[in-house]
N, C-alpha and C positions, 0 to 999 in steps of 0.2 A: 581387475577391480575397477568399478566405475567411480566417478568423482564423488557422488553422494555417499557411497560406501566408504571411501577414503575419509571423507569429512566426519562421518559418524563413528568410525573406528579409530581415528587419530587420537593418540594420547601423548602426554609428555613422558618420554622414556628416560629413565635415569640409571638403568642397568643394562649393560650391553655385553653380548658374547665377545669373547676374545677371538674374533674372526675378521679378517680384512674384508672390505667391500670390493666386489669385483669392479674393475675399471669401467666396464660397459654400464653397469648400474649407476655408478657415480656420475658418469658422463650424461646419462639420461636425466638424472636429477638436476644437474647443472644446466642442461639444455632447457628444462622446464623453467628454471629461473631466468634464463636468457630471453625466453619468449614472453615473460610477464609484461603486463602493461605498465606504463609510467606516464606521469604528467608531461604532456607535450612530446611524448616519445623520447624524452631526454636520456633515459637509461643511465641514471647517475651512479649505478652500482659497480662494484668490483668485489668479487668473492675470493677471499684467500682460503684455499683448501689446505688444511693442516693435517698431514698424515704421519709425520715423524713423531715417534713415541716420546722422545726427549722434549720436543717442543710442546707436545700436548700436555705433558706433565708440568711444564713451566706455565702453561695457560691456567692450570688449576689455581695457582696463587693469584693471577690476574683476575680470576673469576671468583674471588672471595673465598677460596678454599673448597669450592665444590668439586670433590674428588671425581665424580662421574664424568666431568668434562675431560679429564685426562684418560679415562678408561674407555671412552668411545674410540673406535678405530679411525675416525676422522672428525674434524671440527670445521664447520663452514663459518667463516667470519664475514659477516655482511657489512660491507663498507660503502660509504657514499663518497665518490670522487668529485662530484659536482654538488655543491651545497648552497649555491646562491639563488636558485630558482624559488620564487614565491608565487603560488597560484593566485588567481584573481580573488579567491575567497579569503586570502590573507594567510593561509597556512604554508609553512615551508614544505616543499615537495619531497625533499630527500628522505626524511624518516618514513613517510608514507610509501614512497616508491620502493625503498629497500624492504619494508615490511611486506609489501605485496609480493616482491620477488622471493623472499624467504618463505612466505606462506605457500607459494606455488611449489617451491622445492620441497617443503615439508609434506605436502599432499602427494607429490610425485614419489617421494621416498616411501610413503605408505604403499603405493602401488608396486614398489619394488621389494616389498617385504622388509623394509627398513623402518627404524624408529628415529625420532628426533626430539629435541627439547629446546624451546626458546630460552635463551639466557640473556637477561637484561641486567643482571647483577654482576658487574665487572668493572675493573679500573681501566678506563679507556687508555690513559697514558701508558700503563704497563703493557697492554695488548699491543699498542703501536710500537713501543720500544722493542718488544720481543719479536714482532713480525716485520719490522722495518717499514711500517706504514708512515707515509709522510704526514707532517704536521697539519696540512690543509685538508686532509681526508678525515672523515668522521667514521668511527666504528659504531654501528647501530645495534648489532646483535651478534652473539655467538650461538651456533647451533651444532651441538654434538649430534653425530649421526652414526648409526650402526644397526646391527641385528639385535633386537630386544631379547632379553632372557625371559621376559614374561610380558603379558599384556594387562596393564592395570584396568580396573573396572571403570565404567562410565561415571563421570562427575555430574552432579546435579546442574541443571540449567534453569534459568528463570522461565516462568510461564510465557507463552507466546504473547498473551495480552500485555505483559509488562515489557516485552521486547519490542514490539512493533505497534504502531498506530497508523491508521490510514487517513490520509488527506490533511489532518491537522493534529498538532500536539494536544493530547487530552489526558 
């Protein structure tokens, strides 16, 4: 699958087959994230890969009761181990860098026949406690990953004229 194909076919998957992910596929997805760009090449991320069924079920509570989080065969927990870098534009780098990493992994997952879903609705302190994540590390995202039971249809997108302008804001 080429990159544009993966971008156009990617959907938020909330129903997963009860089937483990092959180690090689998971490693390729993680390698995609490891290769992602970051501000100043700081690579502030660390991904906690949760495959243990009991731990995944406990993550459901930390994810505001979203049951599908525990039903996926794995959950990738995107963390920022370095949170002090501020880019010259004034933006903190870590949430952007971790988002780039997780997006790259999401697209790589598509290429492996896997589905993912971005989860931003979670209790960070509960995730940290459950997974033993240090206090100075930020949890940016949870991403359940696995084989989808179905492929949802395309969602509407804003028209290109509303999305992009050339040269100046108009």
